Backbone as CSV, one residue per row, in Angstrom:
resi,resn,N_x,N_y,N_z,CA_x,CA_y,CA_z,C_x,C_y,C_z
1,MET,89.805,-135.895,-126.436,88.517,-135.958,-126.210,88.152,-137.152,-125.480
2,TRP,87.556,-137.050,-124.361,87.292,-138.293,-123.328,86.314,-139.096,-123.902
3,LYS,86.601,-140.408,-123.533,85.473,-141.531,-123.915,84.928,-142.058,-122.760
4,LEU,83.487,-141.619,-122.454,83.032,-142.206,-121.199,82.634,-143.914,-121.440
5,PHE,82.551,-144.057,-122.580,82.102,-145.340,-122.832,82.199,-145.849,-124.463
6,SER,82.588,-147.031,-124.877,82.822,-147.142,-126.185,81.428,-148.308,-126.627
7,VAL,81.198,-147.506,-127.881,79.820,-148.307,-128.497,80.354,-149.125,-129.869
8,PRO,80.180,-150.296,-129.922,80.708,-150.943,-130.896,80.158,-150.472,-132.273
9,PRO,80.721,-150.312,-133.382,80.312,-149.934,-134.772,79.039,-150.573,-135.249
10,ASP,79.157,-152.088,-135.161,77.882,-152.759,-135.444,76.599,-152.266,-134.886
11,LEU,76.769,-151.972,-133.647,75.506,-151.331,-132.836,74.874,-150.257,-133.484
12,VAL,75.927,-149.336,-133.861,75.677,-147.864,-134.303,74.784,-148.108,-135.689
13,TYR,75.406,-149.028,-136.457,74.561,-149.334,-137.716,73.167,-150.047,-137.674
14,ILE,73.010,-150.834,-136.448,71.761,-151.297,-136.426,70.865,-150.260,-135.932
15,VAL,71.311,-149.648,-134.823,70.446,-148.567,-134.338,70.062,-147.528,-135.511
16,ASN,71.003,-147.235,-136.313,70.898,-146.180,-137.450,69.954,-146.818,-138.463
17,PHE,69.888,-148.112,-138.869,69.044,-148.691,-139.527,67.547,-148.677,-138.892
18,ALA,67.656,-149.120,-137.716,66.288,-148.992,-137.152,65.562,-147.583,-137.043
19,ILE,66.170,-146.688,-136.849,65.722,-145.304,-136.824,65.113,-144.786,-138.172
20,ILE,65.994,-145.075,-139.167,65.683,-144.657,-140.617,64.451,-145.641,-141.129
21,TRP,64.224,-147.165,-140.579,63.417,-147.902,-141.093,61.992,-147.252,-140.428
22,VAL,62.051,-147.040,-139.008,60.917,-146.474,-138.500,60.147,-145.013,-139.007
23,ILE,61.212,-144.311,-139.327,60.866,-143.032,-140.113,60.410,-143.387,-141.547
24,SER,60.962,-144.125,-142.080,60.371,-144.553,-143.493,58.911,-145.178,-143.385
25,ALA,58.728,-145.969,-142.238,57.493,-146.387,-142.142,56.420,-145.446,-141.951
26,ILE,56.754,-144.437,-140.992,55.840,-143.463,-140.812,55.531,-142.626,-141.821
27,VAL,56.347,-142.126,-142.809,56.219,-141.624,-143.940,55.193,-142.219,-144.676
28,LEU,55.317,-143.580,-144.868,54.545,-144.372,-145.704,53.097,-144.471,-145.108
29,TRP,53.155,-144.474,-143.603,51.810,-144.502,-143.024,51.181,-143.230,-143.262
30,LEU,51.883,-142.157,-143.293,51.150,-140.931,-143.450,50.762,-140.883,-144.966
31,SER,51.610,-141.137,-145.789,51.118,-141.058,-147.217,49.938,-141.745,-147.398
32,ALA,49.797,-143.187,-146.857,48.472,-143.941,-146.861,47.342,-143.192,-146.267
33,LYS,47.456,-142.561,-145.286,46.440,-141.917,-144.424,45.748,-140.683,-145.175
34,ILE,46.823,-140.007,-146.024,46.460,-138.699,-146.775,45.706,-139.144,-147.859
35,VAL,46.248,-140.292,-148.664,45.580,-140.753,-149.901,44.207,-141.674,-149.736
36,LYS,44.464,-142.420,-148.725,43.025,-143.442,-148.857,42.373,-143.215,-147.293
37,GLY,43.179,-142.559,-146.276,42.386,-142.344,-145.066,42.452,-143.390,-144.157
38,GLU,43.281,-144.573,-144.464,43.577,-145.792,-143.609,44.874,-146.363,-144.099
39,GLY,45.350,-147.154,-142.897,46.437,-148.005,-143.220,47.147,-148.312,-141.978
40,SER,47.509,-149.710,-141.992,48.161,-150.152,-140.883,49.502,-149.918,-140.463
41,PHE,49.869,-149.334,-139.535,51.328,-149.231,-139.139,52.319,-150.158,-139.340
42,LEU,51.759,-151.471,-138.776,52.561,-152.634,-138.973,52.987,-152.957,-140.379
43,SER,51.776,-153.044,-141.358,51.959,-153.142,-142.716,53.063,-152.003,-143.386
44,CYS,53.071,-150.823,-143.004,53.832,-149.809,-143.377,55.175,-150.379,-143.082
45,MET,55.559,-150.835,-141.568,56.893,-151.205,-141.285,57.372,-152.541,-142.382
46,ILE,56.475,-153.368,-142.660,56.754,-154.445,-143.470,57.256,-153.740,-144.868
47,LEU,56.354,-153.070,-145.400,56.055,-152.380,-146.584,57.808,-151.711,-146.723
48,ALA,58.077,-150.766,-145.775,59.595,-150.045,-145.787,60.461,-151.120,-145.711
49,LEU,60.692,-152.189,-145.213,61.700,-153.098,-145.305,61.533,-153.888,-146.349
50,LEU,60.550,-154.270,-147.000,60.369,-155.280,-148.216,60.765,-154.049,-149.548
51,GLY,60.223,-152.962,-149.266,60.809,-151.977,-150.402,62.118,-151.802,-150.612
52,SER,62.908,-151.569,-149.497,64.055,-151.439,-149.350,65.102,-152.646,-149.778
53,LEU,64.714,-153.799,-149.582,65.109,-155.070,-149.954,64.936,-154.983,-151.721
54,VAL,63.803,-154.829,-152.030,63.436,-154.881,-153.638,64.616,-153.765,-154.346
55,PHE,64.662,-152.546,-153.879,65.391,-151.681,-154.494,66.873,-151.984,-154.433
56,SER,67.342,-152.597,-153.122,68.602,-153.029,-152.986,69.008,-154.127,-153.954
57,PHE,68.007,-155.149,-154.251,68.493,-156.126,-155.069,68.536,-155.740,-156.514
58,PHE,67.621,-154.988,-157.053,67.619,-154.476,-158.456,68.696,-153.474,-158.728
59,SER,68.975,-152.696,-157.655,70.196,-151.615,-157.722,71.508,-152.270,-158.013
60,SER,71.671,-153.551,-157.575,72.840,-154.358,-158.097,72.970,-154.887,-159.407
61,PHE,72.088,-154.462,-160.263,71.917,-154.425,-161.721,71.725,-153.210,-162.149
62,HIS,72.395,-152.957,-163.126,72.474,-151.355,-163.579,71.759,-151.299,-165.020
63,GLY,71.063,-150.233,-165.065,70.439,-150.192,-166.310,68.902,-149.402,-165.868
64,LEU,68.437,-148.848,-167.058,67.013,-148.366,-166.708,65.943,-149.247,-166.375
65,LEU,66.134,-150.625,-167.329,65.200,-151.458,-167.268,64.952,-151.976,-165.923
66,TYR,65.982,-152.208,-165.128,65.985,-152.718,-163.594,65.397,-151.653,-162.608
67,THR,65.562,-150.522,-162.960,65.296,-149.218,-162.270,63.545,-149.407,-162.437
68,LEU,63.072,-149.615,-163.531,61.662,-149.571,-163.781,61.030,-150.867,-163.260
69,ILE,61.858,-151.955,-163.391,61.312,-153.074,-162.572,61.004,-153.116,-161.124
70,ALA,62.070,-152.402,-160.489,62.265,-152.083,-159.064,61.131,-150.983,-158.720
71,ILE,60.759,-150.227,-159.512,59.442,-149.363,-159.307,58.292,-150.070,-159.336
72,LEU,58.239,-150.821,-160.428,57.043,-151.785,-160.577,56.733,-152.464,-159.274
73,ALA,57.836,-153.123,-158.885,57.743,-154.134,-157.669,57.370,-153.358,-156.526
74,TRP,57.839,-152.164,-156.374,57.415,-151.128,-155.184,56.074,-150.845,-155.411
75,LEU,55.527,-150.348,-156.257,54.118,-150.302,-156.569,53.186,-151.467,-156.233
76,PHE,53.618,-152.441,-156.790,52.957,-153.828,-156.318,53.018,-154.028,-154.772
77,LEU,54.083,-154.053,-154.113,54.132,-154.102,-152.825,53.156,-153.164,-152.127
78,ILE,53.366,-151.833,-152.483,52.330,-150.823,-151.952,50.876,-151.328,-151.980
79,LYS,50.541,-151.758,-153.422,49.312,-152.005,-153.693,48.778,-153.173,-152.834
80,VAL,49.447,-154.400,-152.752,49.124,-155.373,-152.060,49.037,-155.027,-150.523
81,PHE,50.300,-154.618,-149.934,50.146,-154.432,-148.264,49.201,-153.497,-148.023
82,LEU,48.826,-152.170,-148.694,47.759,-151.279,-148.212,46.418,-151.312,-148.875
83,ASN,46.104,-152.598,-149.571,44.950,-152.922,-150.381,44.374,-151.756,-151.084
84,LEU,45.130,-151.380,-152.098,44.852,-150.264,-152.900,44.751,-150.749,-154.108
85,ASP,44.146,-149.919,-155.310,44.314,-150.002,-156.625,45.614,-149.503,-157.091
86,TRP,45.739,-149.494,-158.410,47.185,-149.181,-159.082,47.157,-147.723,-158.981
87,GLY,46.237,-146.811,-159.247,46.130,-145.443,-159.223,46.644,-145.065,-157.923
88,GLU,45.910,-145.644,-156.973,46.104,-145.130,-155.407,47.586,-145.321,-154.864
89,ALA,48.102,-146.386,-155.507,49.358,-146.974,-155.171,50.319,-146.191,-155.587
90,ILE,50.051,-145.561,-156.941,51.263,-144.568,-157.577,50.956,-143.472,-156.759
91,VAL,49.733,-142.810,-156.260,49.633,-141.704,-155.568,50.315,-141.801,-154.221
92,VAL,50.060,-142.933,-153.539,50.724,-143.135,-152.174,52.373,-143.066,-152.371
93,ALA,52.850,-143.725,-153.461,54.282,-143.677,-153.760,54.690,-142.203,-153.795
94,ILE,53.972,-141.336,-154.640,54.418,-139.910,-155.035,54.458,-139.169,-153.700
95,VAL,53.315,-139.256,-152.748,53.124,-138.648,-151.685,54.334,-139.048,-150.800
96,ALA,54.612,-140.156,-150.612,55.661,-140.772,-149.725,57.133,-140.100,-150.462
97,TRP,57.274,-140.165,-151.385,58.558,-139.718,-151.919,58.769,-138.112,-151.608
98,VAL,57.636,-137.171,-151.843,57.682,-135.836,-151.558,57.979,-135.822,-149.989
99,LEU,57.030,-136.474,-149.199,57.229,-136.407,-147.664,58.463,-136.810,-147.315
100,GLY,59.070,-137.924,-147.894,60.426,-138.465,-147.627,61.541,-137.523,-147.747
101,LEU,61.242,-136.629,-149.029,62.286,-135.537,-149.364,62.202,-134.456,-148.078
102,ILE,60.964,-134.102,-147.798,60.892,-133.090,-146.633,61.548,-133.590,-145.382
103,VAL,61.311,-134.745,-145.067,61.863,-135.345,-143.936,63.256,-135.469,-143.953
104,SER,63.945,-135.991,-145.095,65.151,-135.960,-145.544,66.063,-134.641,-145.401
105,ALA,65.461,-133.543,-145.786,65.914,-132.383,-145.755,65.986,-131.672,-144.429
106,ILE,64.895,-131.840,-143.703,64.611,-131.197,-142.397,65.712,-132.137,-141.363
107,PHE,65.871,-133.177,-141.225,66.397,-134.081,-140.353,67.825,-134.350,-140.842
108,GLY,67.958,-134.282,-142.298,69.620,-134.535,-142.929,69.773,-136.336,-142.755
109,ILE,68.535,-137.049,-142.876,68.906,-138.344,-142.860,68.285,-139.042,-144.105
110,PRO,68.949,-140.109,-144.813,68.370,-140.794,-145.856,67.126,-141.572,-145.121
111,LEU,66.294,-142.088,-146.220,65.165,-142.885,-145.923,65.449,-144.175,-146.710
112,LEU,64.671,-145.164,-146.281,64.584,-146.428,-146.977,63.596,-146.489,-148.344
113,ILE,62.654,-145.384,-148.380,61.773,-145.474,-149.261,62.253,-144.423,-150.431
Protein backbone atom coordinates (compact mmCIF):
# COMPACT_ATOMS: atom_id res chain seq x y z
CA MET A 1 0.00 0.00 0.00
CA TRP A 2 1.32 3.43 -0.89
CA LYS A 3 1.74 6.09 1.72
CA LEU A 4 1.27 9.60 0.43
CA PHE A 5 2.27 11.15 3.73
CA SER A 6 2.99 9.99 7.23
CA VAL A 7 1.01 11.21 10.22
CA PRO A 8 2.71 11.04 13.62
CA PRO A 9 0.82 8.77 16.06
CA ASP A 10 0.65 11.53 18.66
CA LEU A 11 -1.24 13.75 16.23
CA VAL A 12 -3.72 10.95 15.56
CA TYR A 13 -4.41 10.62 19.31
CA ILE A 14 -4.82 14.37 19.73
CA VAL A 15 -7.24 14.67 16.80
CA ASN A 16 -9.17 11.59 17.99
CA PHE A 17 -9.47 13.04 21.51
CA ALA A 18 -10.59 16.43 20.15
CA ILE A 19 -13.30 14.86 17.98
CA ILE A 20 -14.62 12.71 20.83
CA TRP A 21 -14.47 15.71 23.19
CA VAL A 22 -16.55 17.90 20.86
CA ILE A 23 -19.11 15.14 20.23
CA SER A 24 -19.40 14.54 23.99
CA ALA A 25 -19.95 18.27 24.54
CA ILE A 26 -22.64 18.30 21.86
CA VAL A 27 -24.40 15.39 23.59
CA LEU A 28 -24.27 17.24 26.92
CA TRP A 29 -25.47 20.46 25.31
CA LEU A 30 -28.41 18.68 23.65
CA SER A 31 -29.26 17.01 26.96
CA ALA A 32 -29.28 20.37 28.74
CA LYS A 33 -31.47 21.85 25.98
CA ILE A 34 -33.91 18.93 26.22
CA VAL A 35 -34.17 19.07 30.02
CA LYS A 36 -33.89 22.78 30.78
CA GLY A 37 -34.18 24.49 27.42
CA GLU A 38 -30.92 26.33 27.92
CA GLY A 39 -27.22 25.69 28.29
CA SER A 40 -23.95 27.14 27.08
CA PHE A 41 -21.93 25.07 24.61
CA LEU A 42 -18.70 26.38 26.16
CA SER A 43 -19.87 25.21 29.59
CA CYS A 44 -20.60 21.80 28.09
CA MET A 45 -17.12 21.67 26.52
CA ILE A 46 -15.54 22.36 29.92
CA LEU A 47 -17.97 19.96 31.59
CA ALA A 48 -17.12 17.12 29.18
CA LEU A 49 -13.41 17.60 29.83
CA LEU A 50 -13.76 17.84 33.62
CA GLY A 51 -16.14 14.88 33.71
CA SER A 52 -13.60 12.81 31.82
CA LEU A 53 -10.87 13.81 34.26
CA VAL A 54 -13.07 12.99 37.28
CA PHE A 55 -13.93 9.54 35.97
CA SER A 56 -10.31 8.88 34.95
CA PHE A 57 -9.11 9.82 38.42
CA PHE A 58 -11.65 7.70 40.29
CA SER A 59 -11.30 4.74 37.92
CA SER A 60 -7.69 4.41 39.06
CA PHE A 61 -9.20 3.19 42.34
CA HIS A 62 -11.27 0.05 42.15
CA GLY A 63 -14.54 -0.55 43.86
CA LEU A 64 -18.16 0.43 44.02
CA LEU A 65 -17.50 3.27 46.48
CA TYR A 66 -15.17 5.07 44.06
CA THR A 67 -17.64 4.61 41.21
CA LEU A 68 -20.38 6.18 43.34
CA ILE A 69 -18.07 9.05 44.31
CA ALA A 70 -17.27 9.63 40.61
CA ILE A 71 -20.97 9.67 39.72
CA LEU A 72 -21.74 12.14 42.53
CA ALA A 73 -18.83 14.35 41.45
CA TRP A 74 -20.08 14.21 37.85
CA LEU A 75 -23.61 15.17 38.94
CA PHE A 76 -22.18 18.03 41.02
CA LEU A 77 -20.26 19.32 37.97
CA ILE A 78 -23.42 19.15 35.85
CA LYS A 79 -25.35 20.98 38.58
CA VAL A 80 -22.76 23.76 38.88
CA PHE A 81 -21.83 24.26 35.22
CA LEU A 82 -25.38 24.17 33.88
CA ASN A 83 -26.95 25.96 36.85
CA LEU A 84 -29.42 23.16 37.64
CA ASP A 85 -30.88 21.65 40.76
CA TRP A 86 -29.99 18.07 41.73
CA GLY A 87 -33.05 16.54 40.07
CA GLU A 88 -32.40 18.32 36.78
CA ALA A 89 -28.72 17.34 36.94
CA ILE A 90 -29.70 13.68 37.32
CA VAL A 91 -32.09 13.92 34.36
CA VAL A 92 -29.44 15.66 32.21
CA ALA A 93 -26.95 12.91 33.10
CA ILE A 94 -29.43 10.17 32.16
CA VAL A 95 -30.44 11.88 28.90
CA ALA A 96 -26.75 12.45 28.05
CA TRP A 97 -26.00 8.80 28.76
CA VAL A 98 -28.85 7.62 26.49
CA LEU A 99 -27.92 10.07 23.71
CA GLY A 100 -24.28 9.03 24.13
CA LEU A 101 -25.20 5.38 23.67
CA ILE A 102 -27.13 6.23 20.51
CA VAL A 103 -24.31 8.34 19.05
CA SER A 104 -21.75 5.71 20.00
CA ALA A 105 -23.80 2.95 18.37
CA ILE A 106 -24.40 4.93 15.18
CA PHE A 107 -20.86 6.21 14.69
CA GLY A 108 -18.93 3.49 16.52
CA ILE A 109 -17.00 5.90 18.71
CA PRO A 110 -16.52 6.09 22.46
CA LEU A 111 -17.62 9.21 24.30
CA LEU A 112 -16.05 11.08 27.19
CA ILE A 113 -19.30 11.13 29.12
